[in-house]
C-alpha positions, 0 to 999 in steps of 0.5 A: 406795711400795705396789706391790701391784698389780704383778706379775713373770713369770719364764720360765726357758727353755733359751736365755734367761731373761726377767723382766717387771715390770708392772701393768694399766693403767685399760683392763685392758692390761699395762703393762711397767714393766721387762724383763730378759733373760739367757742361760740357763746350766744348763737343758737341754730345759727342765729345771735341770741346773745349779743354780749357773748357773741361779741366776746367769742368774735373777740378772741378768735380775732385776737388769736388770729392777729396774734399768730399772723402779726397783722392788724385786721379791720374788716371781715366778710361774715357768713349767715346761715339760720332757719330764717334764711329762704330763697325764691326765683324772680324774673326782671327786665330793663330797657336799654336807652340806646340798643346801638351800644353793647351791653356792659357790666353797668347794665347788669348792675343796673338790673340787679339793683333793680331786684333789691328794690323788690318788696319783701314780707315785713322784717325781711331783707334781701341778702343775695341777687344770683343771676341765672340766665339772661335773655337779650331782646327775647334771645334766651339761654344766655349766660354772659350778655356783656358785649352783646347789642340789645334793647331789653335786657332780661334775667331769672334770679336767685334771690336770698332772703333773711330776717333784718334783725338777724342781720343787724345783730350780726353787723352789731357784734362785728362792729362792737368787736372793733371790725367793719363788715366788707360784705355778708355771704350765705354760708352754703355759697361759701363752702360751695366755693371752697370744696365744689369743683367747676365740673361738679357745678356744671354736671349738677350737685347738692352741697350739704353742709352739716354745722353744729346748729344748721345743716345748709344745702346749695344746689347747682346745676349748669354752673348756676346756683339753683336752690338754696335752703337752711334746715334748722338741725345739725350736730348739736341736736345729735349731741342733745340726743346722745345726752338724754338717751345715755344720761350723761353730760354734754361734754361727755356726749360730744366726746362719745360722738366724735370718738366712738360714734358711727351713723350705721348701727349694723357695724358694731357688735353687741359686747362692744361697751365704752365706760364713762367716769361717773360725776363726783363719787358716783360709780362709772357709766357703761354704754354699749356702742351699738346703743349709741350708734342707734341714737346717732342713726335715728337723728342722722336719718331725720336730717338727711331725709329733710335735706333729700325733700328739699333736693326733690322739691328742687326737681331733681327726678326731672331728667334736665335737673338730674344732679349728675355729680350727686352729693358732696358732705362737708362741715363738722358733722361730715366727719361722723363715721359711716356717714357718706354710706348712709346718705348714698343709702338713703338717697340713692346718690354718688356721695363724697366728703368735701375738703377745702384743701384743694384751694389751700397753699401746700404748706398749709396746716394739715388740720385746716383741710378739715371740712369743718373749716370749709365755710371760713375758707370759702369766706376768705376766698369770697373776701379775696375775690372782692379784693381782686375785682376792686384792684381790677376797677381801680386799674381799669379806671386809671387805664381809661384816665391815662387813655384819655390823657394820652388821646387828649395830648395827641389832639393838643400836638395835632393842633400845634403841628397842623399850622406848621405843616400848612405854613410850610406848604404855603411857603413851598408853594409861594417859592415855587411860584416865585421861581416860576415868575423869575424864569418867565421874566428871564 
């Protein structure tokens, strides 16, 4: 059975690992064929710190996805995050040998490859080179230079950089789990693909993906990625604070956060109490929901303020860089009660929760349209786009080959036909001359 239109997204998170198998249906929506989840062991703040445990978790998630879909998979698009990620702006150019020919995709590839050769700090590697605006012979603000004439092609790039060791560790985990790496994508870019509309990217929007170990940020304006950042705090530090503040175990703290937690302390009354079973023969603990939300509030404010300072660094307060569409929250942490209101209060920006369901086929399981699966859906979309590009490229090459063959055979035909035409016209001329000669002879 052929599976050349199928792709796999693998989200290696701090709290969970998700493997998603899917393809596009006839309406361009994603049809999920199988999904596997496993508790993430061996990943801390988005970075692998225990190879063996991470491999086991990946294998569990992949095996579950294979069992559900009945499809054998051999490669996956993987997300990368972690506190080692940083981004920078860079400008570069190429001089084209023949300005009489139009600019092609090959020229853009050549320029992009040149940026990949940039010298980084020791132990760092370029993950993404994302073109922003182009210049052709000094003419600025060009978004699509293909098809234009020009000698000098210049561009501004958003370059995402990560630690070589962290990238290699992820690669090794994937390989040891029996998969090939189809590509590595920065997680906030994958989430953006899944939950943002083109209108939002055009107007200006900040995507905040609150995961277990990290909070990822991606800023778009005029349809182009402008800024990315990874903040090394996520939902796990909130759970840790609840655990210490209430003197309970981690499992209970996580349950308290998801079931009764709120980012807004004002909404809980003092007499609202939840009882937690004591450990082995000890008395149960009583915790007021007001205290619980105060602990959560303090940590969430800290995370949002750090993200907001990144948004200010981008230059949101400048009129030209203003993010008109505001903020979109996604990731598991976005499900925290009253988080949207708190973010609006701190930043003064319009906020909504981002769900990946717009890109999923109508018959998809409702639980999969939760914000916590945004990254996995985005990675799957990324993989499917790669598959489609590859198909288009092969089709184009085959068309060119066919055209060459057709034009070659036409030339052959011409070679055969031409002498016949000449021969025929010569005989005709000779016949006419002979008739004239006989007429004159009479």
